[in-house]
TORPA-4810 file (N, C-alpha, C, O; in nm, 3 decimals):
<nodes>
NODE_1_14.043_7.999_12.646_14.178_7.944_12.651_14.182_7.819_12.739_14.257_7.726_12.709_M
NODE_2_14.101_7.816_12.847_14.105_7.699_12.934_14.065_7.573_12.860_14.122_7.466_12.885_E
NODE_3_13.967_7.582_12.769_13.927_7.463_12.694_14.042_7.410_12.611_14.061_7.289_12.602_N
NODE_4_14.120_7.501_12.549_14.235_7.458_12.470_14.341_7.393_12.560_14.401_7.292_12.522_N
NODE_5_14.361_7.450_12.677_14.460_7.393_12.768_14.416_7.254_12.812_14.497_7.162_12.816_E
NODE_6_14.288_7.238_12.843_14.239_7.106_12.882_14.252_7.009_12.766_14.292_6.894_12.786_L
NODE_7_14.219_7.053_12.648_14.232_6.967_12.532_14.377_6.929_12.511_14.407_6.813_12.481_S
NODE_8_14.467_7.024_12.526_14.610_6.997_12.510_14.654_6.894_12.613_14.724_6.798_12.580_F
NODE_9_14.613_6.914_12.737_14.650_6.819_12.843_14.593_6.681_12.814_14.660_6.580_12.833_E
NODE_10_14.470_6.677_12.767_14.408_6.548_12.736_14.480_6.479_12.621_14.495_6.357_12.622_K
NODE_11_14.524_6.556_12.522_14.598_6.499_12.410_14.727_6.435_12.459_14.762_6.324_12.418_K
NODE_12_14.798_6.504_12.547_14.923_6.449_12.600_14.898_6.325_12.686_14.973_6.228_12.678_L
NODE_13_14.793_6.329_12.767_14.760_6.213_12.849_14.724_6.093_12.761_14.764_5.980_12.789_E
NODE_14_14.650_6.119_12.654_14.612_6.013_12.562_14.735_5.953_12.494_14.746_5.831_12.481_S
NODE_15_14.826_6.039_12.450_14.948_5.992_12.386_15.031_5.908_12.484_15.090_5.807_12.445_A
NODE_16_15.035_5.950_12.609_15.107_5.874_12.711_15.044_5.737_12.733_15.114_5.637_12.748_K
NODE_17_14.911_5.733_12.734_14.840_5.606_12.751_14.868_5.512_12.633_14.882_5.391_12.650_A
NODE_18_14.876_5.569_12.514_14.907_5.489_12.395_15.047_5.432_12.407_15.069_5.314_12.376_V
NODE_19_15.142_5.511_12.451_15.278_5.463_12.469_15.283_5.347_12.567_15.352_5.247_12.545_L
NODE_20_15.209_5.361_12.677_15.204_5.252_12.774_15.145_5.126_12.713_15.191_5.015_12.741_E
NODE_21_15.042_5.143_12.630_14.981_5.028_12.562_15.081_4.961_12.468_15.089_4.838_12.463_E
NODE_22_15.157_5.042_12.396_15.255_4.987_12.302_15.368_4.911_12.373_15.432_4.825_12.313_L
NODE_23_15.392_4.943_12.497_15.501_4.879_12.571_15.460_4.742_12.627_15.545_4.667_12.675_M
NODE_24_15.331_4.710_12.621_15.286_4.581_12.672_15.334_4.470_12.578_15.314_4.479_12.457_K
NODE_25_15.395_4.366_12.632_15.447_4.259_12.546_15.338_4.178_12.478_15.363_4.117_12.375_P
NODE_26_15.218_4.176_12.532_15.113_4.092_12.474_15.032_4.161_12.364_14.940_4.101_12.309_E
NODE_27_15.065_4.285_12.331_14.990_4.356_12.227_15.016_4.294_12.090_15.128_4.256_12.057_I
NODE_28_14.911_4.284_12.013_14.924_4.225_11.879_14.978_4.329_11.781_14.975_4.449_11.808_T
NODE_29_15.027_4.282_11.669_15.079_4.372_11.567_14.969_4.468_11.520_14.991_4.588_11.508_L
NODE_30_14.850_4.413_11.493_14.739_4.496_11.446_14.702_4.603_11.549_14.680_4.718_11.513_Q
NODE_31_14.696_4.563_11.676_14.664_4.660_11.781_14.776_4.763_11.796_14.750_4.879_11.826_D
NODE_32_14.899_4.720_11.775_15.013_4.812_11.781_15.001_4.920_11.674_15.026_5.038_11.700_S
NODE_33_14.962_4.880_11.555_14.947_4.975_11.445_14.837_5.075_11.475_14.854_5.196_11.454_I
NODE_34_14.723_5.026_11.524_14.611_5.114_11.558_14.651_5.213_11.668_14.623_5.332_11.659_K
NODE_35_14.718_5.162_11.770_14.760_5.247_11.882_14.861_5.351_11.835_14.853_5.467_11.874_A
NODE_36_14.954_5.309_11.751_15.054_5.402_11.698_14.988_5.514_11.619_15.023_5.631_11.636_Y
NODE_37_14.893_5.479_11.534_14.822_5.581_11.456_14.749_5.678_11.547_14.752_5.800_11.525_E
NODE_38_14.683_5.626_11.650_14.611_5.712_11.744_14.708_5.804_11.818_14.683_5.924_11.830_K
NODE_39_14.817_5.748_11.866_14.915_5.827_11.939_14.976_5.937_11.854_14.994_6.050_11.900_G
NODE_40_15.008_5.905_11.729_15.065_6.006_11.640_14.965_6.117_11.611_15.003_6.234_11.603_M
NODE_41_14.838_6.082_11.595_14.735_6.184_11.572_14.722_6.275_11.693_14.710_6.397_11.678_Q
NODE_42_14.723_6.218_11.812_14.714_6.299_11.934_14.834_6.394_11.944_14.817_6.511_11.979_E
NODE_43_14.953_6.344_11.914_15.072_6.430_11.920_15.068_6.539_11.813_15.110_6.652_11.838_L
NODE_44_15.019_6.507_11.695_15.007_6.609_11.589_14.907_6.716_11.630_14.930_6.835_11.606_Q
NODE_45_14.796_6.676_11.690_14.697_6.772_11.737_14.756_6.863_11.845_14.735_6.984_11.845_D
NODE_46_14.831_6.803_11.938_14.894_6.881_12.045_14.997_6.978_11.987_15.006_7.093_12.031_A
NODE_47_15.074_6.933_11.889_15.173_7.019_11.824_15.104_7.138_11.756_15.153_7.251_11.763_Q
NODE_48_14.993_7.113_11.691_14.918_7.220_11.626_14.869_7.322_11.729_14.873_7.443_11.705_K
NODE_49_14.823_7.273_11.842_14.779_7.364_11.950_14.895_7.450_11.999_14.878_7.570_12.023_M
NODE_50_15.012_7.390_12.012_15.130_7.466_12.055_15.169_7.572_11.953_15.203_7.685_11.989_L
NODE_51_15.163_7.537_11.825_15.196_7.632_11.720_15.098_7.748_11.719_15.138_7.863_11.700_E
NODE_52_14.969_7.720_11.738_14.868_7.825_11.743_14.891_7.916_11.863_14.877_8.038_11.852_E
NODE_53_14.925_7.858_11.977_14.952_7.938_12.096_15.075_8.026_12.075_15.076_8.142_12.118_A
NODE_54_15.177_7.972_12.010_15.298_8.050_11.983_15.267_8.169_11.892_15.315_8.279_11.916_T
NODE_55_15.187_8.147_11.790_15.149_8.257_11.701_15.070_8.363_11.776_15.091_8.483_11.755_L
NODE_56_14.981_8.320_11.862_14.901_8.415_11.940_14.991_8.499_12.031_14.972_8.620_12.043_K
NODE_57_15.088_8.436_12.094_15.181_8.507_12.183_15.264_8.607_12.102_15.286_8.720_12.146_I
NODE_58_15.309_8.567_11.983_15.386_8.657_11.898_15.302_8.778_11.856_15.352_8.890_11.849_Q
NODE_59_15.174_8.754_11.828_15.085_8.866_11.792_15.067_8.962_11.910_15.065_9.084_11.892_E
NODE_60_15.054_8.906_12.029_15.038_8.990_12.148_15.163_9.073_12.172_15.155_9.192_12.203_I
NODE_61_15.279_9.011_12.157_15.405_9.082_12.177_15.424_9.192_12.074_15.481_9.297_12.104_K
NODE_62_15.377_9.169_11.952_15.395_9.263_11.844_15.306_9.385_11.858_15.336_9.491_11.802_A
NODE_63_15.197_9.372_11.931_15.105_9.486_11.942_15.133_9.576_12.058_15.063_9.675_12.078_S
</nodes>
């Protein structure tokens, strides 16, 4: 479980770093698109981890 938590934390940190990159006024359009795609993928991965954790908790509660 610790590896998943670390991965989840890293995904959120990465998404935050992407947001900070997107806020820079000197970023190019092309770099903005790449950063946006990366950030969205990180957030989707983190969301999937949360959904898996929720299912696991529901299974534990049910047993």
